[in-house]
N, C-alpha and C positions, 0 to 999 in steps of 0.2 A: 504494499499500499504506500503510495507516494505521500510524503509529508514535507511540503515545501515550507520555507521560511514565511513568517507572517508579514503582511505589509507593514511599512514603517509607522510606528506609533498608532496602529489600529488593528482591529480584528479582521477587517475586510477592506478591500479597495474603496477609496473615496473617489467615485467617478462623477464628474460634474457635467458630462456631456448629455444633453437632452436628445431624445429620439422620438420618432413617430409624430403623433398628433400634438404632443406637448411641445416638441421642437417647432412644428409648423406654426403653432399659436404664438410662441415666443418670438419667432422670426418676424411674424407680421407685426407684433407689438414693437419690436426693435426698430422697425423702419420709421416709426414716429418719434423715436428718442433722439436726443442730442448725440452727435457722433464724435468719437475721439479716435484719431488715427494711431495705430500701434506699429512698432517696428517689427522686423523679421524675427529678432530675438524674442520679443514679447509674444509674437504669434506662436513660436515654438513652445514657450513657457505655458501659454494658454492652452494649447493642445494637450500638453502633458497634464495640466490640471484637469482637463476634460476626460482623459482616458484613464486617470488614476495613477499616472506615473509619478506625480508629486503628492500622493497620499501622505499625510492627512490634510494638506492645505485645502482651504475652501475658496481661496482667491488670492489676490495680490496683497503683499505684506504692508502693514502699517509701520509707523515710525519705531515703535518699541520692538517689534520683531526685527526690522531692519538693523537697528542698533545692536540688539542681542546677537544676531547672526554675525555681524561684522566683528564685534568685540569678544564674544564668548562662544561662538558656534551653536547658539541655541535661540529658539523662539522665546517670546516673553513668558510662555507657560513652562519653559524648561526643556522642551523637546529638542533634541539635537537637530541642527540644520546648518550646513556649511557655507552656502552662497545665497545672498538676497534674491528673492523672486519678486521683482517690483515692476510697476508700470509708471511711466512718466508722460508728461505733456508740457506744452509751453505755457507761459504765465497767462497769456490772454485766454486760452481755452480753460485753464484752471479757474480764472476769475469768473467765468460764465457758469461754473458748476458749483452747486451748494452741497454740503454734506446731507445725505438723505436722498439726493437726486439719483435717478437711474439713467444710465447712458448705454449707448451701443459702441462696442469696440470693433473698429474697422481696420482691416489689413491695408496698410498704406500702399502696398505694391499693386494689389488688384482690386481695391475698393470693395471687397466683399465683407459682409457683416459676419464677425466671428463669434461674438458673445454679447450678452448684456451684463451689466455690473451695477450694483448698488454702492454708491460712493459713501463710505463710512468715515473717511479721513483724507485730508489734503495736507501734505507736509513737504518741506524742503530738506535736502540732505547735504552733508558735506561730501562732495564727490571725491575730493582728494583723500578723505579718510577711508571711504569705501575702497578706493584703488589701493591704498597702502596696506590695508588689512587683508583684503581678498586676493589682490594680485601681487602684493609685496613690492610694488613699484608704482611711481606716478609718471613714468615715462610714456608719453603719448605715442611713441612708436610701437608700444605694446598694443596689439589689436583689442584686447579686452579693456585696457585703460582708455583707449580712444573711444570705444563704444560707450563707456560710462560718462566720459567727459562731454560727449556730444549729445547725450540724452536730454530730455526736457528738464526744465528748471523745477518742476513741481511733481511729486509723486502722488498718485491716486491709489487709495487702498479700498478693498471691499470684496465681498463674495461675488462670484461669477456664475453665470449659466452659459455653458459653452454650446455653440450651435453648429460648429463645423470642425472637421479635422483637416481642412484645406484640401490640397491636392494629394496629400500623402498616401491615402488608401488606394488611389487609382494610378498614381504616377510611379509608385515603387511596389513591385511584386512581393518584396520581402518585408514590407512595413507590417508590424504587428503591435497590438495593444497589450498591456499587462494582463488583461483578462484572457486574451488569446494565448499568450505564451504560458501562463499558468495552466490553462487547459491542455495545452500541448505537452508540457512536462508531465502532468498527471497521467495523461493518456499513454505516455512512454514509460510510466512508472519510475520516473526520475525524482529523487529527493535532493541529492547534492548536485547542483548545477553551477558551473563556473561560467561567468560572463567574460568575453574577450572584447574590450573596447577597441574600436578602430575608426579612423578617419582616412585611412590609406589602404590601397591594395595590400595584400599579405605577401611579404617576401619570406625567405627560408627561416629567418629568425622568428617571425610571427608564427609560422607553421610549427616550429619547434616548441614555442611556448604553449600553444594549444595542445600539442601532443603530450607534453609533460602533464598538463592539467587532466587530460583524458585518463592518464594512468591512475589518478587518485579520486575520480568522481564518476557519477553516472553519465554525465554528458556535458558538453560545452555549447553555449550559445554565442556565436560570433555576432556581435551587436554593433552594427554600423550606424554612424551618425548620418542622417539624411538631410539635415538643415545646411545652413550656409557655412562655408569655410573661408579661409583667406585666399587671395589670388595665388594661383600656381598649384593649389591642391587639386586632386583628381576628382571629377564629378562622381556622384553617388551611383549612377547607373553603370558606369565603367567599373567602379570598385566592386559592385554587386556581381557583375558578370565574371570578373576575375576571381573573386572569392568562391563563387559557385563552381567555377571550373576547378579550382584547387580542391574543394571539398569532394567533388565527383571523382577526381583522379588519385587523391593522396590521403584520403581518410576512410576508415572503416565505416560501413553503412550503419546508421542509427547511433552514431556517437556525437554528431555535430549538427546543429541547426543554425541557419542564418536568418537574422532578423534585423530590422532597422527601427530607429526612433527619430522623432521630429525636431530635435533641438539644433540650434546653431552652436558652434564651438565658442567657448569663452576664452580658452587658452589660459585658464587660471591655475594650471599646474597642480600643486598639492591639494588646494581647496577643491578643484574640479574633480580630482580623483575621489575625494570624499562624496561629492554629489553623485558621481558615477556609481559608487557603491550603494548609496542610499536609494537611488531610483531603480537599480538592479534588484534590490530587495523587493521592491514593489512588483517587478517583473517576475519574481519567483526564484532569483538566483541566490545561492548560499555563499558564493565566493566571486571575487573579481580579480582577474589577473592584473597586477600592477608591476609593470616592467620599468625600463629605463625612461626617464623624462616623460612620465605619463601626463598627457594633456598640456605639455609645455610648448614653448615657442622660443626660438632664439636661444640666448644664454641667460634668461631671466631666473631660471631655477637650476639647482644642482641635479645631477642625473638621478639621484635617489631620494630627493626631498619628498616625493609622493609616498615612498616607503615609510619615512620617518614620521610623517604626520599621523599615520594610523596608530603609532605608539603614543601620541600626545593626546588623543581623545579618550574619554571614559570608556572602559571596557564594555559597558552596556549601551553605548551610543548607537551601535548598529548590529543587527544580526548578520548581515552579509560581511564577510571577512576578506581582508586583502590576501591574495595569494602572491607573495612578494617573490619575484624572480629576478635573478641577477642579469648582468650584461651578457648577451649571447652573441655568438659569432661562428663562422666556419673556421675550423682548425685543420690545416693541411696535414699536420703530423698525426692528429687524432683520426683524420679521414672522415670527418663529419661535423655536425653541429655540436657545439659545446658551450659551457658557460665558465665564468671566472671560478666557480666552485668545483668544476669537474675537469678543467683543462690545466695541465701543469706546464704548458709550453709558453714560449715568449711571444711578444707582440708581433715579431717578424713572421711568425707562423700562422697568424690569424687574419681573416678577412672580416672586418667589421661591417655590419649591415645596418642600413637605416633607410627609412622612407624618403627622406630628403635627398640622400645620395642616389637612390634609385631613380627618383624623378629627374635629377640633374643629368644623369647618364642618358636616360631615355630622351630627354628634351634636346640634348646636344648631339644625339645620334651616336653616342659611344657604344662600344661593345660591352655587354653586361655579362659578367662571368656566370657560368652555369651554377656555381655555388651560391649565387646571390638570389636567384629567383627561378621558379620552375618554368620550363619552356612554354607550356600552355598559357601561363599567366603573362609571360613576356610577349607572346604573340598578340594578346588582347591589348596590352598597354602600348605596344609599338604601333598598332593600328590606330589607337586613339591619338598618339602624338603625331602620326602621319596626317591624320585628318585635321589637326590644329594647324599644321604647316600649310596644308592645302588651302584652308580657310584664310590664313594670313596672306597667302599669295593672291587670292581672289580679292581680298580687301585692298591690298596695295595696288593691284591692277585697276580696280574700280576707282580708287582714290586718284590715281594718276590720270585716268580717263576724265574724271569730273574736273580735275585741275586744268585740263586743256580746254 
């Protein structure tokens, strides 16, 4: 009998997504409400609230929750939470809204109504303080810091009724909700499930990490981020195809499932690793693989800061535990994948693997060693980079034509 971890801070998932006649009626009512435009990041957060990924939250955080999360990793009621889930707007829009008002939340990119919200609080935050506590830097070259500093001046808090999952269910075949993954795990009889977080196609190091996890648990969920990334990262559909091909050719049947979730990357390093563990608990996972530079960007975090942060939080903060894995690489003397804990040889014998290095080699047309990535995966990625170059050539040609 499958016995999955409980949702975070609750006996069952808190799903805020309306369906059927109830959704239709609320959508009609929403059309008459004042509208507030929300960013891509806020859309992803909203969908996670809707599908139960952010259980037990009932909406966007107020000031006390924001402050508690920044300063102490906890909501005002004491429940562990590592990153603020907030919604902001400009001063003029905030001035037109009173506490107690109901508003419609509208995706700023496609103008679709995503939810209704009862505004219970309006407040301003110290953006620099949020950046320093959550991202450990105030450098606006950091994509997460840039996002916070550019958000609206006023935060709006309150419970939400979610009306849409956007395009995720139709645009991505591997998109699944926590309700769906929990049902899948139970159907498979899995109790110990390890999540592997990825925003990149999987190279040999990633494959090795997942196979290590398979040795110790019932199954692994390769869980891909489907929201927005930074420029240069590989699109979700290409990643999904590459991962699916890897699973088909190099994993035992019924040991791995592929799934996706709707968030944008925050690149918050250690804090985001904690958030990744928290919502994987809601998806039904007992463990999260935490490798080198988890959710990091550039050189803002140490390679294993995301390991250390799990030792700094209370033992009962999360049911989902970190599966901390060391730096992995191909060792020519060992004749295979290894880690710092298993390989006795020198750096000269090792081929260090990374997603950024793989992207650089592919984008520049360099030869990729067979030890770096599986040939079936490389074929998909080469076709993607070839298509980009063809598009660039067309754009240059059109640009030159229009200039004449």
